VONUSE-438909 format. One record per residue (C-alpha): residue number from 1; x, y, z. Coordinates in Angstrom, 2 decimals, padded with zeros to 5 digits. Layout:
 num      c1      c2      c3
 NUM       X       Y       Z
...
END
This chain:
 num      c1      c2      c3
   1  084.22  097.65  096.22
   2  084.01  094.10  095.01
   3  084.26  091.16  097.38
   4  087.79  090.03  096.36
   5  089.19  093.52  096.81
   6  087.54  093.78  100.23
   7  088.99  090.41  101.27
   8  092.45  091.45  100.10
   9  092.17  094.77  101.91
  10  091.11  093.02  105.12
  11  093.95  090.49  104.81
  12  096.54  093.23  104.29
  13  095.17  095.29  107.16
  14  095.17  092.27  109.46
  15  098.80  091.54  108.53
  16  099.76  095.17  109.18
  17  098.04  095.16  112.57
  18  099.70  091.86  113.44
  19  103.12  093.36  112.72
  20  102.38  096.37  114.92
  21  101.22  094.12  117.77
  22  104.28  091.86  117.45
  23  106.67  094.84  117.39
  24  104.97  096.37  120.41
  25  105.03  093.14  122.42
  26  108.70  092.56  121.57
  27  109.54  096.08  122.72
  28  107.62  095.57  125.96
  29  109.37  092.24  126.54
  30  112.70  094.03  126.10
  31  111.66  096.54  128.76
  32  111.23  099.59  126.55
  33  108.27  101.49  125.18
  34  106.91  100.24  121.82
  35  107.52  103.58  120.13
  36  109.19  106.58  121.67
  37  108.12  109.98  120.34
  38  110.83  111.91  118.56
  39  110.00  115.19  120.27
  40  108.20  116.11  123.49
  41  105.46  117.94  121.56
  42  104.88  115.13  119.06
  43  101.19  114.35  118.48
  44  101.58  110.79  119.80
  45  103.50  111.83  122.92
  46  102.03  110.22  126.08
  47  100.86  113.52  127.60
  48  099.77  115.21  124.37
  49  096.06  116.01  124.13
  50  094.21  113.54  121.95
  51  091.22  114.34  119.77
  52  088.22  112.22  118.91
  53  088.59  110.25  115.68
  54  086.22  111.44  112.97
  55  084.47  108.64  111.04
  56  085.29  110.62  107.87
  57  089.03  110.43  108.59
  58  090.82  108.41  105.85
  59  092.31  106.05  108.44
  60  088.85  105.44  109.92
  61  087.36  104.85  106.48
  62  090.12  102.35  105.65
  63  088.91  100.07  108.45
  64  085.19  100.93  108.18
  65  085.18  102.49  111.67
  66  081.71  103.02  113.16
  67  081.05  104.89  116.42
  68  078.16  102.60  117.39
  69  078.67  098.86  116.91
  70  074.91  098.25  117.25
  71  074.36  100.13  113.98
  72  076.85  098.08  111.91
  73  075.17  096.43  108.92
  74  076.25  092.74  108.79
  75  075.31  092.71  105.10
  76  077.99  095.34  104.35
  77  080.51  093.95  106.83
  78  080.36  090.13  106.82
  79  083.16  089.85  109.41
  80  081.00  091.66  111.99
  81  079.42  089.49  114.68
  82  076.90  090.65  117.25
  83  078.62  091.58  120.50
  84  081.83  092.78  118.85
  85  082.85  096.31  119.82
  86  085.99  098.26  120.55
  87  085.43  097.39  124.25
  88  086.23  093.73  123.52
  89  089.00  094.39  120.99
  90  092.67  093.66  121.61
  91  093.73  096.95  120.00
  92  092.01  099.38  122.41
  93  093.62  100.71  125.59
  94  092.57  098.90  128.76
  95  090.12  100.71  130.97
  96  086.46  101.57  131.32
  97  086.33  105.08  129.85
  98  083.86  105.62  127.00
  99  086.63  107.26  124.93
 100  090.01  105.49  124.72
 101  093.05  105.21  122.52
 102  093.52  102.54  119.87
 103  096.79  101.28  118.40
 104  095.39  101.84  114.90
 105  094.92  105.56  115.47
 106  097.87  107.08  117.38
 107  097.04  110.43  118.98
 108  093.29  109.90  118.58
 109  090.49  108.72  120.84
 110  087.80  106.31  119.70
 111  084.36  105.52  121.06
 112  084.64  102.30  123.06
 113  081.16  101.26  121.89
 114  082.33  101.46  118.25
 115  083.56  098.81  115.82
 116  085.92  098.49  112.83
 117  086.92  095.73  110.44
 118  090.26  095.30  112.24
 119  088.49  094.01  115.37
 120  090.43  091.26  117.18
 121  089.21  089.43  120.25
 122  091.15  090.48  123.31
 123  093.32  087.60  124.49
 124  093.13  085.69  121.19
 125  096.21  084.07  119.71
 126  095.74  085.53  116.21
END
């Protein structure tokens, strides 16, 4: 993929994530859940079992998801900075478990030591 296409893809993905975060925060401010499942057995229902995200999953490939942030090649991913991981990202569920949910992948678990191109610093204004 050429550099311009990658920059455009990253910009579109960042905008999409920003919309999801804004919608979720508005719903929380209004006192309701960000997205209510349509049926009790829906895959993104709160008590539904979640499976580990496969790096070969199309959604994972779209954001260059890696299960180990230490193995990310900065040459391939220029937005990557040492120390970035899902643990420090604003999109991962709070907690200390090694496998947690991420707003990008409803119904899936990700490795907290991983990284993807949608990484956003927890607590940042962007």
